[in-house]
Biopython code that builds the backbone (N, CA, C, O; Angstrom):
import numpy as np
from Bio.PDB.StructureBuilder import StructureBuilder

atoms = [
    (1, "MET", "N", (29.185, 11.408, 30.583)),
    (1, "MET", "CA", (28.331, 10.107, 30.852)),
    (1, "MET", "C", (26.993, 10.018, 30.187)),
    (1, "MET", "O", (26.392, 8.950, 30.303)),
    (2, "LYS", "N", (26.477, 10.930, 29.549)),
    (2, "LYS", "CA", (25.088, 10.556, 29.222)),
    (2, "LYS", "C", (25.588, 10.910, 27.888)),
    (2, "LYS", "O", (24.886, 10.289, 27.089)),
    (3, "THR", "N", (26.186, 11.388, 27.461)),
    (3, "THR", "CA", (26.639, 10.990, 26.073)),
    (3, "THR", "C", (26.909, 9.408, 25.670)),
    (3, "THR", "O", (26.466, 8.763, 24.720)),
    (4, "LEU", "N", (27.860, 8.997, 26.816)),
    (4, "LEU", "CA", (28.333, 7.272, 26.585)),
    (4, "LEU", "C", (26.908, 6.476, 26.636)),
    (4, "LEU", "O", (26.484, 5.585, 25.901)),
    (5, "ILE", "N", (26.438, 6.990, 27.546)),
    (5, "ILE", "CA", (24.811, 5.618, 27.805)),
    (5, "ILE", "C", (24.424, 6.191, 26.400)),
    (5, "ILE", "O", (24.003, 5.352, 25.603)),
    (6, "CYS", "N", (24.504, 7.520, 25.962)),
    (6, "CYS", "CA", (23.166, 7.505, 24.103)),
    (6, "CYS", "C", (23.848, 6.710, 23.460)),
    (6, "CYS", "O", (23.232, 6.058, 22.617)),
    (7, "CYS", "N", (24.962, 6.524, 23.565)),
    (7, "CYS", "CA", (25.571, 6.284, 22.241)),
    (7, "CYS", "C", (25.970, 4.524, 22.715)),
    (7, "CYS", "O", (26.200, 3.772, 21.768)),
    (8, "ILE", "N", (26.021, 4.078, 23.786)),
    (8, "ILE", "CA", (25.527, 2.813, 23.948)),
    (8, "ILE", "C", (24.168, 2.139, 23.666)),
    (8, "ILE", "O", (23.897, 1.004, 23.274)),
    (9, "ALA", "N", (23.341, 3.286, 24.016)),
    (9, "ALA", "CA", (21.459, 2.803, 23.422)),
    (9, "ALA", "C", (21.566, 3.159, 22.382)),
    (9, "ALA", "O", (20.938, 2.282, 21.789)),
    (10, "VAL", "N", (22.038, 4.087, 21.357)),
    (10, "VAL", "CA", (21.887, 3.560, 19.962)),
    (10, "VAL", "C", (22.404, 2.616, 19.246)),
    (10, "VAL", "O", (21.844, 2.241, 18.216)),
    (11, "LEU", "N", (23.645, 2.041, 19.713)),
    (11, "LEU", "CA", (24.217, 1.107, 19.197)),
    (11, "LEU", "C", (23.320, -0.160, 19.482)),
    (11, "LEU", "O", (23.053, -0.884, 18.523)),
    (12, "LEU", "N", (22.848, -0.469, 20.702)),
    (12, "LEU", "CA", (21.837, -1.564, 20.767)),
    (12, "LEU", "C", (20.403, -1.563, 19.918)),
    (12, "LEU", "O", (19.767, -2.573, 19.617)),
    (13, "CYS", "N", (20.134, -0.515, 19.680)),
    (13, "CYS", "CA", (18.565, -0.302, 18.844)),
    (13, "CYS", "C", (19.219, -0.425, 17.623)),
    (13, "CYS", "O", (18.368, -0.822, 16.827)),
    (14, "VAL", "N", (20.274, -0.292, 17.069)),
    (14, "VAL", "CA", (20.817, -0.665, 15.463)),
    (14, "VAL", "C", (21.338, -1.820, 15.203)),
    (14, "VAL", "O", (21.689, -2.209, 14.089)),
    (15, "SER", "N", (21.414, -2.462, 16.308)),
    (15, "SER", "CA", (22.170, -3.965, 16.705)),
    (15, "SER", "C", (20.841, -4.935, 16.674)),
    (15, "SER", "O", (20.782, -6.051, 16.159)),
    (16, "ILE", "N", (19.869, -4.281, 17.303)),
    (16, "ILE", "CA", (18.841, -5.198, 17.428)),
    (16, "ILE", "C", (17.663, -5.340, 15.976)),
    (16, "ILE", "O", (17.322, -4.384, 15.280)),
    (17, "ASP", "N", (17.407, -6.136, 15.874)),
    (17, "ASP", "CA", (16.884, -6.894, 14.657)),
    (17, "ASP", "C", (15.361, -5.996, 14.714)),
    (17, "ASP", "O", (14.340, -6.682, 14.756)),
    (18, "ILE", "N", (15.235, -4.682, 14.714)),
    (18, "ILE", "CA", (13.544, -4.060, 15.168)),
    (18, "ILE", "C", (12.661, -4.540, 13.530)),
    (18, "ILE", "O", (11.444, -4.706, 13.613)),
    (19, "GLN", "N", (13.226, -4.700, 12.376)),
    (19, "GLN", "CA", (12.382, -5.255, 11.321)),
    (19, "GLN", "C", (11.870, -6.524, 11.773)),
    (19, "GLN", "O", (12.225, -7.433, 12.523)),
    (20, "ALA", "N", (10.601, -6.144, 10.798)),
    (20, "ALA", "CA", (9.531, -7.816, 10.671)),
    (20, "ALA", "C", (10.409, -8.330, 9.562)),
    (20, "ALA", "O", (11.201, -7.668, 8.891)),
    (21, "GLU", "N", (10.097, -9.831, 9.462)),
    (21, "GLU", "CA", (11.082, -10.188, 8.796)),
    (21, "GLU", "C", (10.302, -11.662, 7.830)),
    (21, "GLU", "O", (9.951, -12.725, 8.344)),
    (22, "GLU", "N", (10.198, -11.291, 6.361)),
    (22, "GLU", "CA", (9.505, -11.849, 5.333)),
    (22, "GLU", "C", (9.632, -13.296, 5.596)),
    (22, "GLU", "O", (10.722, -13.822, 5.820)),
    (23, "GLU", "N", (8.197, -14.118, 5.561)),
    (23, "GLU", "CA", (8.864, -15.960, 5.751)),
    (23, "GLU", "C", (8.636, -16.612, 4.463)),
    (23, "GLU", "O", (7.478, -17.026, 4.414)),
    (24, "PRO", "N", (9.435, -16.910, 3.192)),
    (24, "PRO", "CA", (9.207, -17.321, 2.507)),
    (24, "PRO", "C", (8.189, -18.574, 2.212)),
    (24, "PRO", "O", (7.986, -19.541, 2.947)),
    (25, "VAL", "N", (7.578, -18.273, 0.868)),
    (25, "VAL", "CA", (6.709, -19.648, 0.516)),
    (25, "VAL", "C", (6.989, -20.056, -0.204)),
    (25, "VAL", "O", (7.380, -19.447, -1.199)),
    (26, "ILE", "N", (6.935, -21.613, -0.082)),
    (26, "ILE", "CA", (7.559, -22.148, -1.310)),
    (26, "ILE", "C", (6.625, -22.835, -2.183)),
    (26, "ILE", "O", (5.870, -23.625, -1.617)),
    (27, "LEU", "N", (6.559, -22.757, -2.934)),
    (27, "LEU", "CA", (5.672, -22.883, -4.633)),
    (27, "LEU", "C", (6.155, -24.046, -5.163)),
    (27, "LEU", "O", (7.299, -24.499, -5.163)),
    (28, "GLU", "N", (4.724, -24.639, -5.795)),
    (28, "GLU", "CA", (5.071, -26.374, -6.733)),
    (28, "GLU", "C", (4.422, -25.104, -7.930)),
    (28, "GLU", "O", (4.146, -23.917, -8.104)),
    (29, "LYS", "N", (4.460, -26.365, -8.473)),
    (29, "LYS", "CA", (4.012, -25.658, -10.320)),
    (29, "LYS", "C", (3.618, -27.068, -11.183)),
    (29, "LYS", "O", (3.982, -28.243, -11.126)),
    (30, "GLU", "N", (2.889, -26.470, -11.819)),
    (30, "GLU", "CA", (2.424, -27.263, -13.063)),
    (30, "GLU", "C", (1.559, -26.412, -14.263)),
    (30, "GLU", "O", (0.784, -25.457, -14.209)),
    (31, "GLN", "N", (2.080, -27.234, -15.352)),
    (31, "GLN", "CA", (2.053, -26.482, -16.409)),
    (31, "GLN", "C", (0.214, -27.025, -16.950)),
    (31, "GLN", "O", (-0.349, -28.084, -17.226)),
    (32, "VAL", "N", (-0.154, -25.559, -16.865)),
    (32, "VAL", "CA", (-1.825, -25.630, -16.741)),
    (32, "VAL", "C", (-1.944, -25.761, -18.722)),
    (32, "VAL", "O", (-2.610, -26.728, -19.095)),
    (33, "THR", "N", (-1.415, -24.964, -19.728)),
    (33, "THR", "CA", (-1.834, -24.957, -21.213)),
    (33, "THR", "C", (-0.697, -25.788, -21.354)),
    (33, "THR", "O", (0.328, -26.007, -20.708)),
    (34, "HIS", "N", (-1.439, -26.352, -22.875)),
    (34, "HIS", "CA", (0.490, -27.557, -23.478)),
    (34, "HIS", "C", (0.864, -26.243, -23.850)),
    (34, "HIS", "O", (0.291, -25.207, -24.187)),
    (35, "ARG", "N", (2.528, -26.814, -23.596)),
    (35, "ARG", "CA", (3.516, -26.236, -24.486)),
    (35, "ARG", "C", (4.556, -27.114, -24.447)),
    (35, "ARG", "O", (5.067, -27.463, -23.383)),
    (36, "ASP", "N", (4.962, -27.555, -25.662)),
    (36, "ASP", "CA", (5.716, -29.027, -25.939)),
    (36, "ASP", "C", (6.958, -28.734, -25.502)),
    (36, "ASP", "O", (7.546, -29.678, -24.974)),
    (37, "PHE", "N", (7.832, -27.166, -25.598)),
    (37, "PHE", "CA", (8.886, -27.022, -25.023)),
    (37, "PHE", "C", (8.562, -25.236, -24.408)),
    (37, "PHE", "O", (7.655, -24.464, -24.718)),
    (38, "ASP", "N", (9.842, -25.045, -23.353)),
    (38, "ASP", "CA", (9.952, -23.827, -23.052)),
    (38, "ASP", "C", (11.044, -23.145, -23.855)),
    (38, "ASP", "O", (12.216, -23.519, -23.891)),
    (39, "ASP", "N", (10.496, -22.035, -24.537)),
    (39, "ASP", "CA", (11.383, -21.781, -25.118)),
    (39, "ASP", "C", (12.351, -20.220, -24.817)),
    (39, "ASP", "O", (13.110, -19.562, -25.530)),
    (40, "ARG", "N", (11.819, -20.066, -23.285)),
    (40, "ARG", "CA", (12.699, -18.497, -23.149)),
    (40, "ARG", "C", (13.963, -19.286, -22.490)),
    (40, "ARG", "O", (13.914, -20.468, -22.149)),
    (41, "SER", "N", (14.839, -18.638, -22.394)),
    (41, "SER", "CA", (16.002, -18.782, -21.608)),
    (41, "SER", "C", (16.307, -18.719, -20.218)),
    (41, "SER", "O", (17.110, -19.390, -19.569)),
    (42, "LEU", "N", (15.110, -17.298, -19.668)),
    (42, "LEU", "CA", (15.106, -17.294, -18.826)),
    (42, "LEU", "C", (13.809, -17.474, -17.605)),
    (42, "LEU", "O", (13.130, -16.516, -17.234)),
    (43, "HIS", "N", (13.709, -18.301, -17.303)),
    (43, "HIS", "CA", (12.288, -18.594, -16.026)),
    (43, "HIS", "C", (11.684, -17.277, -15.339)),
    (43, "HIS", "O", (12.293, -16.310, -14.882)),
    (44, "ILE", "N", (10.386, -17.509, -15.397)),
    (44, "ILE", "CA", (9.699, -15.820, -14.967)),
    (44, "ILE", "C", (8.801, -16.701, -13.312)),
    (44, "ILE", "O", (7.677, -16.349, -12.955)),
    (45, "ASP", "N", (9.387, -17.499, -12.775)),
    (45, "ASP", "CA", (8.889, -17.959, -11.514)),
    (45, "ASP", "C", (8.904, -17.230, -10.613)),
    (45, "ASP", "O", (9.937, -16.778, -10.118)),
    (46, "PRO", "N", (7.675, -16.966, -10.212)),
    (46, "PRO", "CA", (7.430, -15.461, -9.057)),
    (46, "PRO", "C", (8.059, -15.965, -8.238)),
    (46, "PRO", "O", (8.666, -16.980, -8.579)),
    (47, "THR", "N", (8.217, -15.396, -6.540)),
    (47, "THR", "CA", (8.869, -15.617, -5.475)),
    (47, "THR", "C", (7.778, -14.844, -4.431)),
    (47, "THR", "O", (7.351, -13.708, -4.637)),
    (48, "VAL", "N", (7.436, -15.637, -3.339)),
    (48, "VAL", "CA", (6.087, -15.130, -2.778)),
    (48, "VAL", "C", (6.626, -15.190, -1.294)),
    (48, "VAL", "O", (6.877, -16.325, -0.891)),
    (49, "THR", "N", (6.824, -14.241, -0.499)),
    (49, "THR", "CA", (6.886, -13.960, 1.107)),
    (49, "THR", "C", (5.637, -13.940, 1.467)),
    (49, "THR", "O", (4.622, -14.150, 0.804)),
    (50, "HIS", "N", (5.832, -13.577, 2.959)),
    (50, "HIS", "CA", (4.780, -13.313, 3.661)),
    (50, "HIS", "C", (5.151, -13.003, 4.983)),
    (50, "HIS", "O", (5.542, -13.922, 5.702)),
    (51, "ASP", "N", (5.062, -11.292, 5.628)),
    (51, "ASP", "CA", (4.798, -11.084, 6.691)),
    (51, "ASP", "C", (3.725, -10.839, 7.532)),
    (51, "ASP", "O", (3.235, -9.713, 7.450)),
    (52, "GLY", "N", (3.041, -11.940, 8.645)),
    (52, "GLY", "CA", (1.769, -12.081, 8.699)),
    (52, "GLY", "C", (0.834, -11.892, 7.839)),
    (52, "GLY", "O", (0.829, -12.744, 6.951)),
    (53, "ARG", "N", (-0.272, -10.790, 7.733)),
    (53, "ARG", "CA", (-1.205, -10.673, 6.889)),
    (53, "ARG", "C", (-1.009, -10.263, 5.249)),
    (53, "ARG", "O", (-1.819, -10.185, 4.325)),
    (54, "THR", "N", (0.617, -10.014, 5.346)),
    (54, "THR", "CA", (0.954, -8.981, 4.486)),
    (54, "THR", "C", (1.553, -10.513, 3.094)),
    (54, "THR", "O", (1.890, -11.650, 3.423)),
    (55, "VAL", "N", (1.507, -10.087, 1.974)),
    (55, "VAL", "CA", (1.698, -11.135, 1.266)),
    (55, "VAL", "C", (2.859, -10.073, 0.074)),
    (55, "VAL", "O", (2.898, -8.853, -0.086)),
    (56, "TYR", "N", (3.416, -10.835, -0.368)),
    (56, "TYR", "CA", (4.471, -9.811, -0.807)),
    (56, "TYR", "C", (5.156, -10.855, -2.734)),
    (56, "TYR", "O", (6.050, -11.687, -2.574)),
    (57, "ILE", "N", (4.682, -10.657, -4.043)),
    (57, "ILE", "CA", (4.767, -11.732, -4.588)),
    (57, "ILE", "C", (6.064, -10.992, -5.832)),
    (57, "ILE", "O", (5.869, -9.793, -6.030)),
    (58, "ARG", "N", (6.721, -11.323, -6.255)),
    (58, "ARG", "CA", (7.794, -10.698, -6.915)),
    (58, "ARG", "C", (8.283, -11.582, -7.979)),
    (58, "ARG", "O", (8.842, -12.677, -7.916)),
    (59, "LEU", "N", (7.959, -10.890, -8.912)),
    (59, "LEU", "CA", (8.586, -10.965, -10.164)),
    (59, "LEU", "C", (9.881, -11.027, -11.131)),
    (59, "LEU", "O", (10.636, -10.088, -10.875)),
    (60, "VAL", "N", (10.219, -11.620, -11.868)),
    (60, "VAL", "CA", (11.745, -11.327, -12.560)),
    (60, "VAL", "C", (11.369, -10.338, -13.743)),
    (60, "VAL", "O", (12.247, -9.484, -13.860)),
    (61, "PHE", "N", (10.271, -10.179, -14.713)),
    (61, "PHE", "CA", (9.901, -9.637, -15.718)),
    (61, "PHE", "C", (8.804, -9.120, -15.405)),
    (61, "PHE", "O", (8.329, -9.443, -14.317)),
    (62, "PRO", "N", (8.272, -8.420, -16.032)),
    (62, "PRO", "CA", (6.898, -7.261, -16.104)),
    (62, "PRO", "C", (5.910, -8.575, -16.839)),
    (62, "PRO", "O", (6.381, -9.378, -17.644)),
    (63, "CYS", "N", (4.994, -8.578, -16.539)),
    (63, "CYS", "CA", (4.040, -9.399, -17.157)),
    (63, "CYS", "C", (2.395, -9.061, -17.339)),
    (63, "CYS", "O", (1.868, -8.093, -16.791)),
    (64, "GLU", "N", (1.802, -9.847, -18.044)),
    (64, "GLU", "CA", (0.316, -9.349, -18.292)),
    (64, "GLU", "C", (-0.297, -10.808, -18.146)),
    (64, "GLU", "O", (0.392, -11.769, -18.489)),
    (65, "GLY", "N", (-1.509, -10.982, -17.671)),
    (65, "GLY", "CA", (-2.191, -12.399, -16.977)),
    (65, "GLY", "C", (-2.070, -12.592, -15.918)),
    (65, "GLY", "O", (-2.585, -13.638, -15.522)),
    (66, "LEU", "N", (-1.410, -11.803, -14.985)),
    (66, "LEU", "CA", (-1.437, -12.768, -13.574)),
    (66, "LEU", "C", (-2.747, -12.778, -12.505)),
    (66, "LEU", "O", (-3.293, -11.795, -12.003)),
    (67, "TRP", "N", (-2.995, -13.860, -12.364)),
    (67, "TRP", "CA", (-4.142, -14.460, -11.574)),
    (67, "TRP", "C", (-3.828, -14.727, -9.760)),
    (67, "TRP", "O", (-3.224, -15.782, -9.565)),
    (68, "ILE", "N", (-4.159, -13.919, -8.467)),
    (68, "ILE", "CA", (-3.975, -14.863, -7.325)),
    (68, "ILE", "C", (-5.081, -15.186, -6.529)),
    (68, "ILE", "O", (-6.022, -14.492, -6.915)),
    (69, "THR", "N", (-5.315, -15.692, -5.879)),
    (69, "THR", "CA", (-5.903, -16.349, -5.324)),
    (69, "THR", "C", (-5.480, -17.223, -3.857)),
    (69, "THR", "O", (-4.644, -18.124, -3.785)),
    (70, "VAL", "N", (-6.324, -16.664, -2.726)),
    (70, "VAL", "CA", (-6.138, -17.172, -1.484)),
    (70, "VAL", "C", (-7.321, -17.524, -0.811)),
    (70, "VAL", "O", (-8.315, -16.798, -0.833)),
    (71, "GLU", "N", (-7.258, -18.903, -0.043)),
    (71, "GLU", "CA", (-7.704, -19.388, 0.118)),
    (71, "GLU", "C", (-7.740, -19.948, 2.276)),
    (71, "GLU", "O", (-6.931, -20.821, 2.589)),
    (72, "ASN", "N", (-8.289, -19.602, 2.956)),
    (72, "ASN", "CA", (-8.220, -19.936, 4.025)),
    (72, "ASN", "C", (-8.124, -21.295, 4.335)),
    (72, "ASN", "O", (-8.028, -22.105, 3.413)),
    (73, "GLU", "N", (-8.136, -21.724, 5.694)),
    (73, "GLU", "CA", (-7.851, -23.504, 5.849)),
    (73, "GLU", "C", (-9.436, -23.927, 5.556)),
    (73, "GLU", "O", (-9.487, -25.102, 5.192)),
    (74, "TYR", "N", (-10.497, -23.409, 5.604)),
    (74, "TYR", "CA", (-11.761, -23.424, 5.656)),
    (74, "TYR", "C", (-11.977, -23.377, 4.370)),
    (74, "TYR", "O", (-13.160, -23.086, 4.189)),
    (75, "GLY", "N", (-11.342, -23.539, 3.263)),
    (75, "GLY", "CA", (-11.500, -23.273, 1.863)),
    (75, "GLY", "C", (-12.207, -21.929, 1.070)),
    (75, "GLY", "O", (-12.490, -21.918, -0.128)),
    (76, "LEU", "N", (-12.426, -20.785, 2.041)),
    (76, "LEU", "CA", (-13.065, -19.625, 1.772)),
    (76, "LEU", "C", (-12.317, -19.104, 0.816)),
    (76, "LEU", "O", (-11.122, -19.277, 1.054)),
    (77, "VAL", "N", (-12.581, -18.387, -0.428)),
    (77, "VAL", "CA", (-11.512, -17.876, -1.185)),
    (77, "VAL", "C", (-11.832, -16.571, 0.162)),
    (77, "VAL", "O", (-12.844, -16.449, 0.852)),
    (78, "VAL", "N", (-10.725, -15.843, 0.173)),
    (78, "VAL", "CA", (-10.155, -14.473, 1.195)),
    (78, "VAL", "C", (-9.611, -13.386, 0.084)),
    (78, "VAL", "O", (-9.823, -12.178, 0.178)),
    (79, "PHE", "N", (-8.953, -13.944, -0.866)),
    (79, "PHE", "CA", (-8.517, -13.048, -1.862)),
    (79, "PHE", "C", (-8.345, -13.434, -3.240)),
    (79, "PHE", "O", (-7.775, -14.480, -3.549)),
    (80, "SER", "N", (-8.849, -12.576, -4.124)),
    (80, "SER", "CA", (-8.352, -13.192, -5.526)),
    (80, "SER", "C", (-8.617, -11.702, -6.201)),
    (80, "SER", "O", (-9.511, -10.931, -5.853)),
    (81, "GLU", "N", (-7.818, -11.511, -7.055)),
    (81, "GLU", "CA", (-7.531, -10.146, -8.118)),
    (81, "GLU", "C", (-6.505, -10.887, -9.336)),
    (81, "GLU", "O", (-6.033, -12.009, -9.520)),
    (82, "SER", "N", (-6.474, -9.808, -9.901)),
    (82, "SER", "CA", (-5.887, -9.480, -11.010)),
    (82, "SER", "C", (-4.728, -8.610, -11.310)),
    (82, "SER", "O", (-4.561, -8.300, -12.489)),
    (83, "PRO", "N", (-4.192, -8.325, -10.729)),
    (83, "PRO", "CA", (-3.674, -7.185, -10.579)),
    (83, "PRO", "C", (-2.201, -6.518, -12.190)),
    (83, "PRO", "O", (-1.135, -7.116, -12.342)),
    (84, "ASP", "N", (-2.437, -5.811, -12.696)),
    (84, "ASP", "CA", (-1.385, -5.083, -13.815)),
    (84, "ASP", "C", (-1.038, -5.034, -13.372)),
    (84, "ASP", "O", (-1.153, -4.462, -12.289)),
    (85, "MET", "N", (0.078, -5.870, -14.022)),
    (85, "MET", "CA", (1.838, -5.871, -13.650)),
    (85, "MET", "C", (2.520, -5.519, -15.184)),
    (85, "MET", "O", (3.680, -5.824, -15.463)),
    (86, "SER", "N", (1.898, -5.054, -15.813)),
    (86, "SER", "CA", (2.066, -4.756, -17.519)),
    (86, "SER", "C", (3.198, -3.303, -17.466)),
    (86, "SER", "O", (4.185, -3.130, -18.181)),
    (87, "ASN", "N", (2.799, -2.618, -16.653)),
    (87, "ASN", "CA", (3.598, -1.309, -16.400)),
    (87, "ASN", "C", (4.731, -1.325, -15.820)),
    (87, "ASN", "O", (5.063, -0.198, -15.455)),
    (88, "GLY", "N", (5.472, -2.137, -15.580)),
    (88, "GLY", "CA", (7.149, -2.562, -15.315)),
    (88, "GLY", "C", (6.921, -2.638, -14.022)),
    (88, "GLY", "O", (7.981, -2.625, -13.396)),
    (89, "GLU", "N", (5.982, -2.713, -13.355)),
    (89, "GLU", "CA", (5.905, -3.325, -11.709)),
    (89, "GLU", "C", (6.380, -4.667, -11.521)),
    (89, "GLU", "O", (5.909, -5.680, -12.040)),
    (90, "LEU", "N", (7.575, -4.568, -10.554)),
    (90, "LEU", "CA", (8.068, -6.363, -10.740)),
    (90, "LEU", "C", (7.501, -7.213, -8.634)),
    (90, "LEU", "O", (7.654, -8.225, -7.950)),
    (91, "SER", "N", (7.047, -6.252, -8.606)),
    (91, "SER", "CA", (6.513, -6.635, -7.275)),
    (91, "SER", "C", (4.529, -6.167, -6.795)),
    (91, "SER", "O", (3.966, -5.153, -7.209)),
    (92, "TYR", "N", (4.008, -7.017, -6.061)),
    (92, "TYR", "CA", (3.157, -7.206, -5.816)),
    (92, "TYR", "C", (2.260, -6.770, -4.310)),
    (92, "TYR", "O", (1.205, -7.189, -4.786)),
    (93, "ALA", "N", (1.932, -6.391, -3.227)),
    (93, "ALA", "CA", (1.516, -6.466, -2.076)),
    (93, "ALA", "C", (0.199, -6.447, -1.531)),
    (93, "ALA", "O", (-0.585, -5.502, -1.625)),
    (94, "PHE", "N", (-0.070, -7.848, -0.792)),
    (94, "PHE", "CA", (-1.637, -7.442, -0.537)),
    (94, "PHE", "C", (-1.955, -7.602, 1.197)),
    (94, "PHE", "O", (-1.105, -7.943, 2.019)),
    (95, "GLU", "N", (-2.857, -7.391, 1.388)),
    (95, "GLU", "CA", (-3.221, -7.436, 2.711)),
    (95, "GLU", "C", (-4.161, -8.333, 2.909)),
    (95, "GLU", "O", (-5.121, -8.183, 2.152)),
    (96, "ILE", "N", (-4.267, -9.495, 3.887)),
    (96, "ILE", "CA", (-5.096, -10.811, 3.905)),
    (96, "ILE", "C", (-6.373, -10.229, 5.010)),
    (96, "ILE", "O", (-6.148, -10.117, 6.215)),
    (97, "GLU", "N", (-7.729, -9.888, 4.386)),
    (97, "GLU", "CA", (-8.439, -9.451, 5.653)),
    (97, "GLU", "C", (-9.441, -10.343, 6.011)),
    (97, "GLU", "O", (-10.647, -10.318, 5.762)),
    (98, "ASP", "N", (-8.700, -11.207, 6.690)),
    (98, "ASP", "CA", (-9.501, -12.308, 6.956)),
    (98, "ASP", "C", (-9.174, -12.658, 8.867)),
    (98, "ASP", "O", (-8.549, -13.698, 9.075)),
    (99, "PRO", "N", (-9.438, -12.123, 9.674)),
    (99, "PRO", "CA", (-9.305, -12.573, 11.285)),
    (99, "PRO", "C", (-8.826, -13.834, 11.545)),
    (99, "PRO", "O", (-7.855, -14.366, 12.083)),
    (100, "LYS", "N", (-10.145, -14.215, 10.811)),
    (100, "LYS", "CA", (-10.095, -15.529, 11.561)),
    (100, "LYS", "C", (-9.200, -17.029, 11.311)),
    (100, "LYS", "O", (-9.232, -17.999, 12.069)),
    (101, "GLY", "N", (-8.508, -16.923, 10.191)),
    (101, "GLY", "CA", (-7.945, -17.471, 9.403)),
    (101, "GLY", "C", (-6.573, -17.583, 9.902)),
    (101, "GLY", "O", (-6.080, -16.526, 10.296)),
    (102, "LYS", "N", (-5.768, -18.762, 9.978)),
    (102, "LYS", "CA", (-4.754, -19.153, 10.622)),
    (102, "LYS", "C", (-3.470, -19.649, 9.416)),
    (102, "LYS", "O", (-2.266, -19.395, 9.380)),
    (103, "ALA", "N", (-4.462, -20.544, 8.400)),
    (103, "ALA", "CA", (-3.443, -21.077, 7.500)),
    (103, "ALA", "C", (-4.181, -20.923, 6.160)),
    (103, "ALA", "O", (-5.355, -21.236, 5.965)),
    (104, "TYR", "N", (-3.356, -20.414, 5.292)),
    (104, "TYR", "CA", (-3.583, -20.405, 3.520)),
    (104, "TYR", "C", (-3.102, -20.738, 2.537)),
    (104, "TYR", "O", (-1.919, -20.556, 2.246)),
    (105, "HIS", "N", (-3.855, -21.234, 1.916)),
    (105, "HIS", "CA", (-3.146, -21.939, 0.455)),
    (105, "HIS", "C", (-3.379, -20.709, -0.716)),
    (105, "HIS", "O", (-4.440, -20.148, -0.985)),
    (106, "ILE", "N", (-2.270, -20.522, -1.213)),
    (106, "ILE", "CA", (-2.177, -19.223, -2.610)),
    (106, "ILE", "C", (-2.102, -19.836, -3.685)),
    (106, "ILE", "O", (-1.672, -20.981, -3.538)),
    (107, "GLU", "N", (-2.367, -19.522, -4.821)),
    (107, "GLU", "CA", (-2.153, -19.803, -6.235)),
    (107, "GLU", "C", (-2.308, -19.034, -7.347)),
    (107, "GLU", "O", (-3.066, -18.123, -7.678)),
    (108, "ILE", "N", (-1.168, -19.777, -7.970)),
    (108, "ILE", "CA", (-0.794, -17.798, -8.986)),
    (108, "ILE", "C", (-0.748, -18.285, -9.918)),
    (108, "ILE", "O", (0.259, -18.950, -10.164)),
    (109, "LYS", "N", (-1.934, -18.181, -11.001)),
    (109, "LYS", "CA", (-1.510, -18.518, -12.588)),
    (109, "LYS", "C", (-0.855, -17.599, -12.976)),
    (109, "LYS", "O", (-0.897, -16.503, -12.416)),
    (110, "LEU", "N", (0.140, -17.928, -14.365)),
    (110, "LEU", "CA", (0.822, -16.805, -14.855)),
    (110, "LEU", "C", (1.796, -17.477, -16.179)),
    (110, "LEU", "O", (2.655, -18.348, -16.319)),
    (111, "ASP", "N", (1.294, -16.790, -16.755)),
    (111, "ASP", "CA", (1.622, -17.584, -18.793)),
    (111, "ASP", "C", (1.408, -18.770, -18.853)),
    (111, "ASP", "O", (2.270, -19.492, -19.353)),
    (112, "GLY", "N", (0.072, -19.374, -18.311)),
    (112, "GLY", "CA", (0.090, -20.665, -18.598)),
    (112, "GLY", "C", (0.718, -21.735, -17.468)),
    (112, "GLY", "O", (0.893, -22.903, -17.815)),
    (113, "VAL", "N", (1.117, -21.223, -15.849)),
    (113, "VAL", "CA", (1.473, -22.484, -15.676)),
    (113, "VAL", "C", (0.753, -21.328, -14.319)),
    (113, "VAL", "O", (0.653, -20.111, -14.164)),
    (114, "LEU", "N", (0.259, -22.964, -13.313)),
    (114, "LEU", "CA", (-0.084, -22.687, -12.167)),
    (114, "LEU", "C", (0.737, -23.018, -10.403)),
    (114, "LEU", "O", (0.886, -24.132, -9.901)),
    (115, "TYR", "N", (1.026, -22.070, -9.965)),
    (115, "TYR", "CA", (1.888, -21.773, -8.906)),
    (115, "TYR", "C", (1.101, -22.007, -7.312)),
    (115, "TYR", "O", (0.200, -21.244, -6.965)),
    (116, "TRP", "N", (1.358, -22.632, -6.826)),
    (116, "TRP", "CA", (0.685, -22.962, -5.022)),
    (116, "TRP", "C", (1.432, -23.025, -4.568)),
    (116, "TRP", "O", (2.520, -23.337, -5.052)),
    (117, "GLY", "N", (1.221, -22.775, -3.481)),
    (117, "GLY", "CA", (1.775, -23.115, -1.483)),
    (117, "GLY", "C", (1.247, -22.667, -0.655)),
    (117, "GLY", "O", (0.566, -21.643, -0.709)),
    (118, "ASP", "N", (1.483, -23.444, 0.426)),
    (118, "ASP", "CA", (0.667, -22.720, 1.758)),
    (118, "ASP", "C", (1.971, -22.426, 2.571)),
    (118, "ASP", "O", (3.181, -22.627, 2.474)),
    (119, "PHE", "N", (1.093, -21.856, 3.407)),
    (119, "PHE", "CA", (1.640, -20.707, 4.566)),
    (119, "PHE", "C", (0.745, -20.388, 6.056)),
    (119, "PHE", "O", (-0.377, -19.902, 6.199)),
    (120, "VAL", "N", (1.393, -20.703, 6.717)),
    (120, "VAL", "CA", (0.673, -20.314, 8.209)),
    (120, "VAL", "C", (1.112, -19.000, 8.717)),
    (120, "VAL", "O", (2.230, -18.536, 8.492)),
    (121, "VAL", "N", (0.093, -18.351, 9.486)),
    (121, "VAL", "CA", (0.118, -17.004, 9.566)),
    (121, "VAL", "C", (0.572, -17.164, 11.371)),
    (121, "VAL", "O", (-0.053, -18.024, 11.993)),
    (122, "ARG", "N", (1.183, -16.688, 11.814)),
    (122, "ARG", "CA", (1.995, -16.520, 13.113)),
    (122, "ARG", "C", (1.658, -15.151, 14.003)),
    (122, "ARG", "O", (2.508, -14.265, 13.920)),
    (123, "GLU", "N", (0.556, -14.907, 14.804)),
    (123, "GLU", "CA", (0.864, -13.604, 15.331)),
    (123, "GLU", "C", (1.100, -13.465, 16.718)),
    (123, "GLU", "O", (1.365, -12.361, 17.192)),
]
sb = StructureBuilder()
sb.init_structure("model")
sb.init_model(0)
sb.init_chain("A")
sb.init_seg("    ")
for serial, (resi, resn, name, xyz) in enumerate(atoms, 1):
    if name == "N":
        sb.init_residue(resn, " ", resi, " ")
    sb.init_atom(name, np.array(xyz, "f"), 0.0, 1.0, " ", f" {name:<3s}", serial, name[0])
structure = sb.get_structure()
């Protein structure tokens, strides 16, 4: 009987989604530098998700010159960094150290293009 109860408990634990889920951040983009045409066959638009105050940025290809800025709802910059992604890394994660903020605006400059989006932290 104990074995049956343990098996049912394990199955329930496995079936329940115990992982935190990342929420996507919808990004818009604007061309910063002047280019007449895009001569690449693949675009390298980044993907941004967040899980609470942890932000994940994922790229298709390694790149140089990535710049990330995050502002809170009061317009204060709470994160600004240019991580080195040229060594083959395709993802970058960072924690927002702003206990008072709830809504954030993220800007990513990459390859002459400015990407931006807004997200809200739910705790």
